C-alpha positions as CSV (number, residue, x, y, z in Angstrom):
1,X,-188.3,93.4,124.3
2,X,-189.3,96.8,122.7
3,X,-193.1,97.6,122.7
4,X,-195.3,98.2,119.8
5,X,-198.9,97.9,118.8
6,X,-199.1,95.4,115.7
7,X,-202.3,93.6,116.0
8,X,-204.2,91.3,113.6
9,X,-206.5,93.7,111.6
10,X,-210.1,93.7,112.8
11,X,-211.2,93.6,109.0
12,X,-209.6,90.2,108.8
13,X,-211.7,88.5,111.5
14,X,-213.6,85.5,110.5
15,X,-216.6,84.2,112.5
16,X,-216.2,80.7,112.9
17,X,-218.4,78.4,114.9
18,X,-217.3,76.6,117.8
19,X,-215.5,73.6,118.0
20,X,-218.2,71.1,118.5
21,X,-218.5,67.6,120.2
22,X,-216.8,66.5,123.3
23,X,-215.2,62.9,123.1
24,X,-213.8,61.6,126.6
25,X,-210.3,60.3,127.0
26,X,-209.7,56.4,126.2
27,X,-210.8,54.6,129.6
28,X,-207.8,52.5,129.5
29,X,-204.5,54.1,131.0
30,X,-201.1,53.0,130.0
31,X,-199.6,51.2,133.3
32,X,-198.3,54.0,135.3
33,X,-194.7,54.7,136.4
34,X,-193.1,56.5,139.5
35,X,-193.4,60.0,139.3
36,X,-191.0,61.6,141.5
37,X,-193.2,65.1,141.4
38,X,-196.6,65.4,139.5
39,X,-197.2,67.6,136.7
40,X,-198.7,71.2,137.7
41,X,-202.4,71.2,136.8
42,X,-203.0,73.2,133.6
43,X,-199.5,73.5,132.3
44,X,-198.9,72.6,128.8
45,X,-196.1,69.7,128.6
46,X,-194.0,69.6,125.7
47,X,-192.4,66.6,123.4
48,X,-189.0,66.6,122.1
49,X,-188.4,67.6,118.7
50,X,-185.8,66.1,116.2
51,X,-185.3,62.9,114.1
52,X,-185.6,60.1,116.3
53,X,-188.5,58.1,117.1
54,X,-189.5,57.9,120.9
55,X,-187.6,60.8,122.4
56,X,-188.9,62.4,125.7
57,X,-191.7,64.5,127.1
58,X,-191.0,67.5,129.4
59,X,-193.2,68.9,132.1
60,X,-193.3,71.7,135.0
61,X,-193.8,69.9,138.4
62,X,-195.8,71.2,141.3
63,X,-192.5,72.0,142.8
64,X,-192.0,74.6,139.5
65,X,-189.2,72.6,138.3
66,X,-188.5,71.0,134.9
67,X,-189.0,67.4,134.7
68,X,-188.0,65.0,131.7
69,X,-189.4,62.0,131.0
70,X,-187.5,59.7,128.4
71,X,-189.6,57.2,126.2
72,X,-187.3,54.3,125.2
73,X,-188.3,50.4,124.6
74,X,-191.8,51.0,126.2
75,X,-190.1,52.3,129.8
76,X,-190.4,55.6,131.0
77,X,-188.3,56.9,133.2
78,X,-187.8,60.7,134.9
79,X,-185.5,62.9,136.2
80,X,-185.4,66.5,137.6
81,X,-183.7,69.5,135.5
82,X,-184.3,72.1,138.1
83,X,-185.0,75.7,137.5
84,X,-188.0,77.6,138.4
85,X,-190.4,77.8,135.9
86,X,-193.8,79.6,135.1
87,X,-195.9,77.9,133.1
88,X,-194.7,74.6,130.8
89,X,-191.5,74.2,128.7
90,X,-190.8,74.4,125.3
91,X,-188.5,71.5,124.1
92,X,-186.1,71.1,121.0
93,X,-183.8,68.3,120.0
94,X,-180.8,67.3,121.9
95,X,-182.2,67.7,125.4
96,X,-182.9,71.5,124.9
97,X,-185.2,73.0,127.1
98,X,-186.6,76.4,127.2
99,X,-189.1,78.0,130.0
100,X,-190.4,81.2,131.2
101,X,-188.4,81.9,134.4
102,X,-190.1,83.6,137.8
103,X,-188.3,86.9,136.3
104,X,-190.3,86.4,133.2
105,X,-187.1,85.8,131.3
106,X,-186.6,83.2,128.7
107,X,-184.3,80.6,130.3
108,X,-182.5,77.7,128.4
109,X,-181.3,74.4,130.0
110,X,-179.3,71.8,127.7
111,X,-179.9,68.5,129.2
112,X,-177.9,69.3,132.8
113,X,-179.7,69.1,135.7
114,X,-179.8,72.6,137.6
115,X,-177.5,74.1,134.7
116,X,-179.9,77.2,133.3
117,X,-179.1,80.2,131.3
118,X,-180.9,83.7,130.8
119,X,-181.7,84.6,127.1
120,X,-183.5,87.6,128.5
121,X,-186.6,88.9,127.3
122,X,-189.7,89.8,128.9
123,X,-192.3,86.8,128.2
124,X,-195.8,86.5,129.1
125,X,-196.6,82.9,128.0
126,X,-194.8,79.5,127.5
127,X,-192.3,79.3,125.0
128,X,-192.8,77.6,121.4
129,X,-189.7,76.2,119.9
130,X,-188.9,75.2,116.2
131,X,-185.8,73.7,114.8
132,X,-184.1,75.2,111.4
133,X,-186.7,77.7,110.9
134,X,-184.6,79.6,108.9
135,X,-181.7,77.8,107.4
136,X,-178.3,78.7,108.5
137,X,-175.0,78.2,106.3
138,X,-172.8,75.4,108.1
139,X,-175.0,74.9,111.3
140,X,-178.4,74.6,113.0
141,X,-180.3,77.1,114.2
142,X,-183.7,77.2,116.8
143,X,-186.7,79.7,116.9
144,X,-188.1,80.4,120.3
145,X,-191.4,82.4,120.0
146,X,-193.3,84.0,123.2
147,X,-196.1,86.3,124.1
148,X,-194.5,89.7,125.0
149,X,-195.7,91.9,127.4
150,X,-197.3,94.2,124.8
151,X,-199.3,90.9,123.7
152,X,-197.6,90.7,120.5
153,X,-195.2,87.7,119.2
154,X,-191.6,87.5,119.8
155,X,-188.9,85.5,118.2
156,X,-185.3,84.9,119.3
157,X,-183.5,82.8,116.9
158,X,-180.4,80.9,118.2
159,X,-177.9,80.0,115.4
160,X,-175.3,77.2,116.3
161,X,-172.1,78.0,113.9
162,X,-169.8,78.1,116.7
163,X,-169.3,77.4,120.6
164,X,-170.8,79.2,122.6
165,X,-173.6,79.4,119.9
166,X,-174.8,83.1,118.5
167,X,-178.0,84.3,120.3
168,X,-179.7,87.1,117.7
169,X,-181.6,90.1,118.8
170,X,-185.4,89.8,119.7
171,X,-187.7,90.1,116.7
172,X,-191.4,90.7,116.4
173,X,-193.8,89.7,113.5
174,X,-196.7,91.5,115.5
175,X,-200.0,90.0,116.3
176,X,-202.4,90.5,119.1
177,X,-202.0,87.4,121.2
178,X,-205.1,86.1,123.5
179,X,-203.5,86.7,127.1
180,X,-203.0,83.2,128.9
181,X,-201.9,81.3,125.5
182,X,-198.6,80.7,124.0
183,X,-197.6,80.7,120.5
184,X,-195.9,77.8,118.6
185,X,-193.5,77.6,115.7
186,X,-192.9,74.9,113.2
187,X,-190.5,74.4,110.2
188,X,-191.8,72.6,107.2
189,X,-188.4,72.8,105.5
190,X,-187.4,76.3,103.8
191,X,-190.3,78.2,105.7
192,X,-190.9,79.1,109.5
193,X,-194.6,79.4,110.5
194,X,-195.5,81.1,113.4
195,X,-199.0,80.4,114.9
196,X,-200.6,82.4,118.0
197,X,-204.5,82.7,119.5
198,X,-205.5,86.0,118.7
199,X,-207.8,87.9,120.7
200,X,-211.0,86.4,118.7
201,X,-209.8,83.1,120.1
202,X,-209.3,82.1,116.4
203,X,-205.9,80.6,115.5
204,X,-203.7,83.3,113.1
205,X,-200.3,82.4,111.2
206,X,-197.6,84.1,109.7
207,X,-194.4,82.9,108.2
208,X,-190.9,83.8,107.1
209,X,-188.2,82.2,104.6
210,X,-185.4,84.7,105.6
211,X,-186.2,85.5,109.1
212,X,-186.6,89.1,108.1
213,X,-189.5,89.6,106.0
214,X,-193.1,88.2,107.1
215,X,-196.1,87.3,105.2
216,X,-198.7,89.1,107.3
217,X,-201.0,87.4,109.8
218,X,-204.0,85.3,108.3
219,X,-206.8,83.4,110.2
220,X,-207.3,79.6,110.4
221,X,-210.6,80.3,112.3
222,X,-211.5,77.7,114.8
223,X,-212.7,79.1,118.7
224,X,-209.5,77.5,121.0
225,X,-207.8,78.3,124.3
226,X,-204.4,77.4,126.0
227,X,-200.9,77.0,124.5
228,X,-200.8,76.0,120.6
229,X,-198.4,72.5,119.5
230,X,-197.4,72.4,116.0
231,X,-195.6,69.2,113.8
232,X,-194.1,69.0,110.6
233,X,-194.2,65.2,110.1
234,X,-193.3,65.7,106.7
235,X,-191.5,68.2,104.3
236,X,-193.6,71.0,103.1
237,X,-196.7,70.1,106.0
238,X,-197.7,72.1,108.7
239,X,-200.2,71.1,111.5
240,X,-201.4,73.0,114.4
241,X,-202.9,71.5,117.7
242,X,-205.5,73.3,120.0
243,X,-207.5,72.8,122.7
244,X,-211.0,73.9,121.5
245,X,-213.8,75.1,123.8
246,X,-215.1,72.1,124.3
247,X,-211.7,71.0,125.9
248,X,-211.1,68.3,123.2
249,X,-207.7,68.3,121.0
250,X,-208.1,69.8,117.7
251,X,-205.9,69.9,114.5
252,X,-205.9,72.2,111.6
253,X,-203.3,71.2,108.5
254,X,-202.4,74.8,107.2
255,X,-199.4,73.7,105.0
256,X,-199.0,70.9,102.4
257,X,-201.4,67.9,101.7
258,X,-201.8,65.0,103.2
259,X,-204.1,61.9,102.3
260,X,-207.1,61.4,104.1
261,X,-206.7,65.3,105.5
262,X,-209.3,67.5,104.3
263,X,-209.0,71.5,105.1
264,X,-210.2,73.0,108.2
265,X,-210.5,71.8,111.9
266,X,-211.1,68.4,113.2
267,X,-211.2,66.7,116.4
268,X,-209.0,64.3,118.2
269,X,-211.0,63.9,120.9
270,X,-210.0,63.9,124.9
271,X,-210.7,65.9,127.8
272,X,-207.8,68.4,128.1
273,X,-207.0,70.6,131.2
274,X,-204.3,72.7,129.4
275,X,-203.1,73.2,125.6
276,X,-201.8,70.7,123.3
277,X,-197.9,70.0,122.7
278,X,-196.9,68.4,119.5
279,X,-194.0,67.3,117.2
280,X,-193.5,65.8,114.0
281,X,-190.3,63.4,113.6
282,X,-188.9,63.4,109.8
283,X,-186.7,60.1,109.4
284,X,-183.8,60.4,107.4
285,X,-183.4,59.1,104.0
286,X,-182.3,55.5,103.9
287,X,-183.5,54.6,107.5
288,X,-186.2,52.2,107.4
289,X,-188.7,53.6,110.0
290,X,-192.0,55.1,109.9
291,X,-192.2,59.2,110.5
292,X,-194.2,59.7,113.7
293,X,-196.3,62.6,115.2
294,X,-196.9,62.8,118.9
295,X,-199.3,65.3,120.8
296,X,-199.3,65.8,124.6
297,X,-201.5,67.4,127.1
298,X,-203.0,67.4,130.5
299,X,-206.1,65.4,131.2
300,X,-208.8,66.4,133.7
301,X,-207.0,63.8,136.1
302,X,-204.0,66.1,136.2
303,X,-201.9,63.5,134.3
304,X,-200.2,63.6,131.1
305,X,-201.6,61.8,128.0
306,X,-200.7,61.2,124.7
307,X,-201.5,60.2,121.1
308,X,-199.0,58.8,118.5
309,X,-198.4,57.4,115.4
310,X,-197.6,57.7,111.7
311,X,-199.6,60.9,110.5
312,X,-202.9,61.1,110.4
313,X,-203.2,58.1,112.0
314,X,-202.6,58.5,115.8
315,X,-203.3,55.9,118.6
316,X,-206.0,56.2,121.1
317,X,-205.5,58.4,124.2
318,X,-203.0,57.0,126.5
319,X,-201.9,57.9,129.8
320,X,-197.9,58.5,130.0
321,X,-197.3,57.7,133.5
């Protein structure tokens, strides 16, 4: 990645009260399933995106390999995808997984154990993934966002127009990302939003509709730590999830409107030891199924916990396994 010194302008910094009120994890955990290798403490898990309710949860094990937990019919099954990752993975539809390798490059796995390919770059964070951020004629696209060695956000777009897919050059919308945190990206249908924790610990957001021109960074406030998660449970809707300084999960709906959701930050409770992974599933028109939003995070017991439901009504925290 090229170096640069594009930062969040100091004159935009907004003093925001520290997020308040710690809510404990639900006392009752879901029945535990056998786990071949436990999750690495503090590494943020990821949720598969797409238009299928259920999907998969991904995590980095204590052996630094990537693992997939498939959620179907109320039964959890696990398998190793191999690799050697630093930090948690980022997930996309069709069982595509991205991670920061031990060489600090971006690596991709398309659902085949042990089959990883390098996409280059020099990462200093977990990757965030969004599908369809910038429309591609005749195909689909993914955007993978990371923190670069210069502290800025970098984006790599993959266009699935042919075999093999076309991997576009790295591009940067700038920003000054807090060390130890990873950015998130989400498509709301027509716009790609990129979110990052600034050096002031507030969440900042920028957007593009063509992949070239960016809106500039604006602050959503808050005081957070860890990797961000983002979801779009309905067209035009964008939500960012974060771990507050009280170690609870918090959300801010920064795009669109939802009945019962007011502007600003709101607590989802929990006692987290990692950042938050999130996804919103938009069910295709004609299917008689509700949309689904799912967030995942590591609890203080070093196990993966989740809240899931039709936004904004989410279940209490339950342990995945």
